[in-house]
N, C-alpha and C positions, 0 to 999 in steps of 0.2 A: 244456325238461326240465332238471331239476337235474343238474348235472354231478358235483358233489361238495360236501362240506362246506367252508366256509371254514376254514382252519387258523388258529387264534387263538394268538397269543403275547403275552408281556408287552408287547412293542413295538407291536403292532397292535390291542390290545384296545380302546382308546378309539376309534380310528377306525372299527373294524368292529362294535363292540358298543354302547358307551355313546353314541356319536354317530350311531348308525344311524337311518335315516329310518323304519324299520318295526320291529315286534317282532322280537327275535332270540332264538332258542333256542340255547343253548350246551350241548353235550354234553361232559361231562368223562369221559374214558375212559382206559383203560390197555391197551396192546398185550398180547395174550396172556391177557387176563382172560376167563374163561368167561362171566361175567355180561355183559361188554361185547360179547362175540362173539354173544350172544343179542340184546342190545338194538339194536345197530347195524342189522342187517337189518330189524328191526321198524320202526325209524324211517325207514330208506331206502325201505321199501315204501310209505309214505304221504307222503313229502316232496313229490312232484309235485303232490298235491292242495292243498298250502298254500304253494307257492313264491312266489305273487304277494303273499302277506300276511305271511309269516314268513321271515326269513333263518335258515338253518341253518348252525351253526358247531360246531367242536369243539376241545377242548383236551386234549392228551396230558398227563396229570398227572405223568408221569415227566420230561417235557421242560420243563414249565412249573410247577415246584414253587412258585415264589413267587406266581404268580397263583392257583394252587390254594389255597394257604394264605390269601392275602389275601381270597378269596371264601368261606372257611370250608367248603370242599368236603372232607368227611371220609368219603365213601363213593363207590364207583363201581359202576355208572354213576350219574351225577347229571346232571339236565337243569335248567338255570337259564334262566328267561325274563327278558329285559330289555326295557323300553320307556321312552323319554324319560330315559335315563341311570339308570334305577332297576330293581332287581330286583323283579319283580312276582309271581313264582311259582317254586317249586322242586319237583322230583320226584326222590326218592332211590330207587335200586334199579331193577329190571327192571319195565317196564310194556309189556304186549302191545298190538298195534296197534289193536284196537277201543277199548280204554280210552284209549290214547294219542290217538287221533282225538277222543274226547270231551274230553280235557283240552286239546288244542290249540284246539278250537272254543270251549271255555269261556274260555280265555285271550283269544281274539280278541273274544268277546262282552263281556268285561270292560273293553273300551276306552272 
């Protein structure tokens, strides 16, 4: 069972995301954001289905402003998928779990 998201910082981004062995989804969020308060439970509801194939991580945009800027994240929530050190897909805004499930499956099939 997925315990929680990996918390990503400037310091651990390379080790946990760009050098990860499998596809990594990084959720950029902000505490207290209504949009993020909607998105996080939608993502958590389906994480268990994908935990063997996708690593789930998150970045607090207020605490990691440099990383957020470096990756050109200009909206929250934003989900960025990485594979083999490269960004492969990006979702901006809220996406509900059925559509999110289709997007995750599509990312995995694009391997």
